[in-house]
N, C-alpha and C positions, 0 to 999 in steps of 0.2 A: 832277713825277712821279719817284719814286725809280727807281734802276736796276733793282731787283727788279720793280717794277711795269711798267717798260718791257719787260723781258724777257718777263713774263707776257703783256702785251698783244701783243707781237710773235708769241709762240707762238699766241695766240688767233686772230690774223689768218690764220696759216698753217693752223691746224686748221679754221677756218671755210671756207677755200677747199677743203680736202680733203673736209670733210663735204658741201659743196655738190656736189662732183664725185661723191661716193658716192651721194647722194640722187638726182641726175639721171642717174647712171650714164654720165658723160661725162668722159673724160680730158682733153678739149680745154680744160676750164676750170681745169686744174691749171697754174699759171704758176710754174715753179721759181724764177724770179728774184725773185718776191715775197718769198722767204725772205731773199735777199741785200739787197733794197731795204729790207725791214723792219729787219733788223739794222743796216744802214748808217745809216739815218735815225733810228731810235728808240734803239737800244742804243749804237752807236758815235757817233752824232750827228755824222757826217761833215759838216764845215762846207761843203764843196764841193757836197754833195747837198741840204742843207737851207736854203741861203741864201735860196731863194724857194719857199715851200710850194706855190704854185700849180704850179710846174714839176715837183714830185714827182708830180703827177697828169698834167699835160699831156704831158710828154716821153715817158714810157713808153706812154701811151695813143695818141698820134699815131704812135709807132713801131710799135705793134701794128697800127694801121690800115694803115700802109704795108706791113708784112710780109704782112698778110692779102690786100691787093689784089695785091701782086706774086705771091703764091702761086697766084692765079687765072690768071696768064699761062701760055700754052702754050710755055714755054721750058725748057731743061735746068736741072736742079737747081742746079748750081754757078753758072749765070748768075743765078738768083734770089738766091742768097746774096750774090754780088758787088753786085747791084743794090740789095739792102737795105742793105748796108754803106754804099754811097754815099749812099743816101737818108737814112739815120740821121745820117751825118756832116753832110750839108747841113742837116737839121732841127736838130741840136744847135747848129750854127753860127748858124743863122737866129734861134733863140729864145734864144741865149746861155745854153746849159746845158751842163754836163759830167756829166750823170747817166748814168754808164756802163751801168747795167742796161737802158737804152733799147735797146741793141744786142740784148740777150737777148729782150725782148718783141717786137722786130722780126723776129728770126730764128726764133723758136719756131713761128709759123704755118707756115713752110716745113718745118721739121724734123718736125713732127707732121702735116703736110699738112692744115692746118685749112681747113674749108669752112663752118664754123658761126659765126655772129655772136656766139654765146655767149662765145667767147674774148675778143672785144673788150670786151664788156660787163663781164666779170669783171675784166679789167685795169683798166678805168675805175673800177668800183665800189670795188675794193680799194685802188687808189692814191688815190682820192678820200678814203676813210676815213683812210688813212695821212697824207695831206696835212693833214687837219683836226687830227690829233694832233700833227703837226710844228708846225703853227701854234699849237696850245694850249700847247705846251712853251715857246714864245717864244725858244728857243735860236737860231733863225735870225737874230734881231736882232744877235747877236754875231758873225755870219759876214760875211766880206768877199765881194764879188763875185769869183768865181773867174776865172782867166785862161782864155779860150776858146782851144782849139787853133788855132794858126796854119796857114797853107797848107802850110808845110814839114812840119809835123807830120802833116797830113792826107795829104800825098803819101807820106810814110814809112809811115804806117799802111796805106795802100792797096797800096803796093809789097810790103810784107812779107806782107800778106794774099793778094795775087795769086800770089806765089811758092808759098805754102802750098797754094792751090787747085790750081795746076799740079801740085804734088807728089802730092796725093791722087788726082788724075786719072791720073797716070802709074802709080800703084800700084793703080788700079782701086778706090779707096775714096772715091768722090765724096760719100757721105753724111757723111763726117768733115770736110767742108770748113769746117764751123762748129761749134765746141763753145762754146756761149754763155758759161759761166763763165770760160773761158780768155780769150775775146775781151774780156770785161768788164775783167778784170785787165790785159790788154794795153793797152786804151785808157787805163786809169788810169795805168799806169807810164810810158807813152810821153810823158805830159804832165809828168812830174817832171823837175826840173833835174838830179838825180842818181839813179842806180840802182845800189846797191852789190851786189857778189857775195853778200854775207852775206844780203841780202834776197832776191836772186834764187833761191838754192837753197831757202830757206824757203817761198817762194811756190810753186815747182814741187812740192816735197814735200807741201805742204798740199793743193794741187789734186789731185794724184795719189791721196793717201790718202782724200780726200773722195769722189772718183769711185769708187774701189775699194770704199769703205764702202757707198755707195749701191747699187752693183751687187750686192755680196755679201748684204747684208741683204734686199734685195728678192727675191733668188733663193730665199731660204728662208722669207720671211714675206710673205704675200699681202695682209694687211690694210694699206691705205695709211696709216691713222692710226697703227698700231703701228710701221710703218716710220719714220714721222716722229718719234714719241715716243722711239724708240731712237736713231736716227741723228743728230738735231740736237744732243743733248747730247754725243754722241761727237765731232762736228765741233768743238763748243765746246772740248772737252778737247784735241783735236789742236792747235788754234790757241793754246791756253794754253801747252801744252808747247813750241811753237815760238816763243812770244812775239811773235806777229803778230796784226794785225787784218785779216782778209780776208773781207769779207762774201760775195764770190762763192762761197766754199767751201760755204756753206750751201745753195746752189742745187742742188748735185750729187745729194743724196738724193732731191729732188723730180724732178730731171731723169730719174733712173733709172725713175721711175714712168711716164713718158710716152714714152720713146724707142721707136722701132720696133725690131723684133727684130734687124735687120741692124746696129744701132748699139749695142744693149744690152751684149752680152758683150765687145765690143772697146772699150767706153768707157774702162776704166782705162788700157789701153796707149796708146790714142790721146790721152787726156788728158795722159799723161806726155810723149808725143812732141810734142803741140801746145804744151803749156806750155813745154817746153824750147826749142822752135823760136821761138815768139813772144816769150817773155820773154828768152830768150838773145839774140835779135836786137836787142832794145831795149838790153840790157846792152852788147853789142858796139858798137852805134851810139853810145851815150852815153859809153862809156869808152875806145873805140879810134878810131872813125872821125871823131868831131867834136873830138877832142883836138888 
């Protein structure tokens, strides 16, 4: 499959999801991280994501089930977020996967307060289709089994996340405890041996611009399909200008479609704050504390 065909197929999967949501008039079946997952597996062909096509389906689907179940618990919002982070970390460790978008599919049921099983079904169906195409491309055969995060990494991930959760509670913004695209990148970079400042600022800028883009376009355009057709090429252009590959950036325009009102307008500023905090913490950890 050529790169152009992969791009078109990726766009087809995203549009199919949006069309289904429009037909059923149900925002709960819009899964923003499907954009990131599609770009990462089909377009960028991230070897850590595609090494086992089965896990392209299983990992996000099981995380979605975990997040959906946790959302039914009668506990405070931030406790749900923390519990899902722990469960997804355990899941990824158990099935030997490093598929970062699994955090997003696990967190989304809590963010949108999902109580419909449609969410789980759409995650499974779309990731199943994606897994088939990853298998058909055969590129996974050239991928090595990725290193699974060790317990030191898991402890660092949770410590940094807990501090952020405490901060948003102090400032009375509990709904910003988890911004899925930021946490996806956070999980990715914390596993790297090196994290240079030149990469750090590009990541932060790309995430902030993508979040701002999604919010601004959706503010003036109400058609979900038009929002996607305008915003995704613009995210592509931003990443090209910054010379980085960051699949999570593609999730922000879709995230803007499903966010509750108390998160929508403050998404850009909190995306900037969260990405600076999480990614900056990783940079400090790797370049100062462990040297």
